[in-house]
C-alpha positions as CSV (number, residue, x, y, z in Angstrom):
1,X,-25.5,20.3,-19.0
2,X,-24.1,19.8,-15.5
3,X,-25.1,16.1,-15.4
4,X,-23.0,15.3,-18.5
5,X,-19.9,16.8,-16.9
6,X,-20.2,15.1,-13.5
7,X,-17.7,12.5,-12.6
8,X,-18.9,8.9,-12.5
9,X,-18.2,7.0,-9.3
10,X,-17.6,3.3,-9.3
11,X,-17.9,1.7,-5.9
12,X,-15.4,-1.0,-7.0
13,X,-12.8,1.7,-7.6
14,X,-13.4,3.2,-4.2
15,X,-12.9,-0.2,-2.5
16,X,-9.7,-0.8,-4.5
17,X,-8.3,2.6,-3.6
18,X,-9.3,2.2,0.1
19,X,-7.5,-1.2,0.3
20,X,-4.4,0.1,-1.5
21,X,-4.1,3.0,0.9
22,X,-4.8,0.8,4.0
23,X,-2.2,-1.6,2.9
24,X,0.4,1.2,2.7
25,X,0.0,2.2,6.3
26,X,0.4,-1.4,7.5
27,X,3.5,-2.1,5.3
28,X,5.1,1.2,6.5
29,X,4.5,0.4,10.1
30,X,5.7,-3.1,9.7
31,X,9.0,-2.0,8.1
32,X,9.5,0.6,10.8
33,X,8.9,-1.9,13.6
34,X,6.0,0.2,15.0
35,X,3.2,-1.6,16.8
36,X,0.0,-0.9,14.8
37,X,-3.3,-2.8,15.2
38,X,-4.1,-5.2,12.3
39,X,-6.4,-8.1,11.8
40,X,-3.6,-10.5,12.6
41,X,-2.1,-8.7,15.7
42,X,0.2,-5.8,16.6
43,X,3.7,-7.0,15.6
44,X,5.6,-6.2,12.4
45,X,5.1,-9.5,10.8
46,X,1.3,-9.4,11.3
47,X,1.2,-5.9,9.8
48,X,3.2,-7.0,6.8
49,X,0.9,-9.9,6.1
50,X,-2.1,-7.6,6.6
51,X,-0.7,-5.0,4.2
52,X,0.3,-7.4,1.5
53,X,-3.0,-9.3,1.8
54,X,-5.0,-6.0,1.4
55,X,-2.9,-5.0,-1.6
56,X,-3.3,-8.4,-3.3
57,X,-7.1,-8.3,-2.6
58,X,-7.3,-4.8,-4.2
59,X,-5.5,-5.9,-7.3
60,X,-7.6,-9.1,-7.4
61,X,-10.8,-7.1,-7.2
62,X,-9.6,-4.8,-9.9
63,X,-8.6,-7.8,-12.1
64,X,-11.9,-9.5,-11.8
65,X,-13.8,-6.3,-12.4
66,X,-11.9,-4.9,-15.4
67,X,-9.5,-7.6,-16.6
68,X,-5.7,-8.0,-16.8
69,X,-5.2,-5.4,-19.6
70,X,-6.9,-2.8,-17.4
71,X,-4.3,-3.3,-14.7
72,X,-1.5,-2.9,-17.2
73,X,-3.0,0.2,-18.6
74,X,-3.8,1.8,-15.3
75,X,-0.6,3.6,-14.3
76,X,-1.9,4.8,-10.9
77,X,-2.8,1.3,-9.7
78,X,0.3,-0.3,-11.2
79,X,2.6,2.4,-9.7
80,X,1.0,2.1,-6.3
81,X,1.2,-1.7,-6.2
82,X,4.8,-1.6,-7.4
83,X,5.8,0.9,-4.7
84,X,4.1,-1.1,-2.0
85,X,5.9,-4.3,-3.1
86,X,9.3,-2.4,-3.2
87,X,8.7,-1.0,0.2
88,X,7.6,-4.4,1.6
89,X,10.9,-5.9,0.2
90,X,13.4,-3.1,0.9
91,X,11.7,-0.9,3.5
92,X,13.5,-2.3,6.5
93,X,16.9,-1.8,4.8
94,X,16.0,1.8,4.0
95,X,14.6,2.4,7.5
96,X,17.8,1.1,9.1
97,X,20.0,3.3,6.9
98,X,18.0,6.4,7.7
99,X,18.0,5.6,11.5
100,X,21.8,5.2,11.4
101,X,22.2,8.6,9.7
102,X,19.8,10.3,12.1
103,X,21.6,8.8,15.1
104,X,25.0,10.0,13.8
105,X,23.6,13.5,13.3
106,X,22.1,13.6,16.7
107,X,25.3,12.5,18.4
108,X,27.4,15.1,16.6
């Protein structure tokens, strides 16, 4: 009975999840201008490239394993990828606004 209720584990899903989460740290560090080691170097542009490349590889692996309709029907993967892209595009603006508010509060 226990064997039927056990969760199935797909190595492909593990790799996709690992790459998506790894890409998040690189994109966040890139947008915050924090030196963080990546395959392409330590600066923010290298981290952004590393993060986006990891995210696109993750989606590509998922696409070739399960097909396009599986990506559209997987809300977790779709939401994670959309959030990564939004942060890659608008993260620096958001970070700068937060830094200005924090500086104003600290000076007061």
